C-alpha positions as a LaTeX table, in Angstrom:
\begin{tabular}{lrrr}
\hline
Residue & $x$ (\AA) & $y$ (\AA) & $z$ (\AA) \\
\hline
Met1 & 5.36 & 0.94 & $-2.67$ \\
Ala2 & 4.44 & 4.42 & $-3.76$ \\
Val3 & 3.43 & 7.33 & $-1.56$ \\
Leu4 & 1.24 & 10.04 & $-3.06$ \\
Asn5 & 0.34 & 13.44 & $-1.67$ \\
Glu6 & $-3.11$ & 15.06 & $-1.65$ \\
Val7 & $-2.91$ & 15.93 & $-5.37$ \\
Arg8 & $-1.73$ & 12.41 & $-6.29$ \\
Glu9 & 1.90 & 13.33 & $-6.95$ \\
Val10 & 4.40 & 10.60 & $-6.08$ \\
Ile11 & 6.53 & 11.78 & $-3.17$ \\
Glu12 & 8.29 & 8.49 & $-2.41$ \\
Glu13 & 8.56 & 5.15 & $-4.16$ \\
Gly14 & 10.60 & 1.98 & $-3.94$ \\
Lys15 & 10.77 & $-1.42$ & $-2.31$ \\
Ile16 & 10.40 & $-2.05$ & 1.41 \\
Ser17 & 11.74 & $-5.11$ & 3.18 \\
Asn18 & 9.68 & $-6.86$ & 5.84 \\
Glu19 & 12.05 & $-5.43$ & 8.44 \\
Glu20 & 11.40 & $-1.84$ & 7.26 \\
Leu21 & 7.61 & $-2.14$ & 7.03 \\
Gln22 & 6.77 & $-1.06$ & 10.57 \\
Glu23 & 9.08 & 1.98 & 10.39 \\
Phe24 & 7.46 & 2.95 & 7.07 \\
Ala25 & 3.96 & 2.62 & 8.56 \\
Arg26 & 4.91 & 4.78 & 11.55 \\
Lys27 & 6.32 & 7.45 & 9.23 \\
Tyr28 & 2.95 & 7.76 & 7.46 \\
Arg29 & 0.76 & 7.14 & 10.54 \\
Gly30 & $-2.89$ & 8.07 & 9.92 \\
Ser31 & $-2.60$ & 7.90 & 6.12 \\
Lys32 & $-4.58$ & 5.63 & 3.81 \\
Ala33 & $-3.03$ & 2.51 & 2.27 \\
Val34 & $-4.13$ & 0.01 & $-0.34$ \\
Ile35 & $-2.59$ & $-3.43$ & $-0.64$ \\
Glu36 & $-3.38$ & $-6.28$ & $-3.00$ \\
Ser37 & $-5.01$ & $-9.23$ & $-1.25$ \\
Thr38 & $-2.67$ & $-11.92$ & $-2.56$ \\
Gly39 & $-1.82$ & $-15.16$ & $-0.79$ \\
Ser40 & 0.78 & $-13.46$ & 1.41 \\
Tyr41 & $-0.90$ & $-10.12$ & 2.14 \\
Arg42 & $-1.75$ & $-10.89$ & 5.78 \\
Phe43 & 1.74 & $-10.19$ & 7.18 \\
Ala44 & 1.85 & $-6.71$ & 5.64 \\
Tyr45 & $-1.80$ & $-6.01$ & 6.48 \\
Asp46 & $-1.32$ & $-6.79$ & 10.17 \\
Ile47 & 1.62 & $-4.40$ & 10.47 \\
Leu48 & 0.18 & $-1.58$ & 8.34 \\
Asp49 & $-3.24$ & $-1.77$ & 10.01 \\
Lys50 & $-1.72$ & $-0.71$ & 13.34 \\
Tyr51 & $-0.81$ & 2.71 & 11.89 \\
Leu52 & $-2.70$ & 3.23 & 8.62 \\
Asp53 & $-6.24$ & 3.06 & 7.25 \\
Val54 & $-5.74$ & $-0.07$ & 5.11 \\
Met55 & $-8.00$ & $-1.20$ & 2.28 \\
Leu56 & $-7.60$ & $-4.44$ & 0.31 \\
Ala57 & $-7.64$ & $-4.47$ & $-3.49$ \\
His58 & $-8.83$ & $-7.54$ & $-5.37$ \\
Pro59 & $-5.89$ & $-8.83$ & $-7.48$ \\
Ser60 & $-7.82$ & $-9.44$ & $-10.69$ \\
Lys61 & $-9.55$ & $-6.07$ & $-10.51$ \\
Thr62 & $-6.22$ & $-4.36$ & $-9.88$ \\
Arg63 & $-4.85$ & $-5.97$ & $-13.04$ \\
Ile64 & $-7.85$ & $-4.80$ & $-15.07$ \\
Ile65 & $-7.42$ & $-1.23$ & $-13.86$ \\
Ala66 & $-3.66$ & $-1.29$ & $-14.55$ \\
Glu67 & $-4.21$ & $-2.55$ & $-18.10$ \\
Ala68 & $-7.01$ & $-0.13$ & $-18.96$ \\
Arg69 & $-6.31$ & 2.40 & $-21.68$ \\
Ile70 & $-7.62$ & 5.84 & $-20.75$ \\
\hline
\end{tabular}
């Protein structure tokens, strides 16, 4: 995960275990979140959606954006 501030600077990044996910979501309550809609996204979505404004990203479009040369 990566957390960005209003000017898109990374303020926190790392891995989160399933057990830590709810605590993480509470910490950033009211923020926006984007997760990739892979085969196992539903578990994370259900937890994050209780606290955050969650949007789903299409996996193939995420890959295209990540590989784009700007």
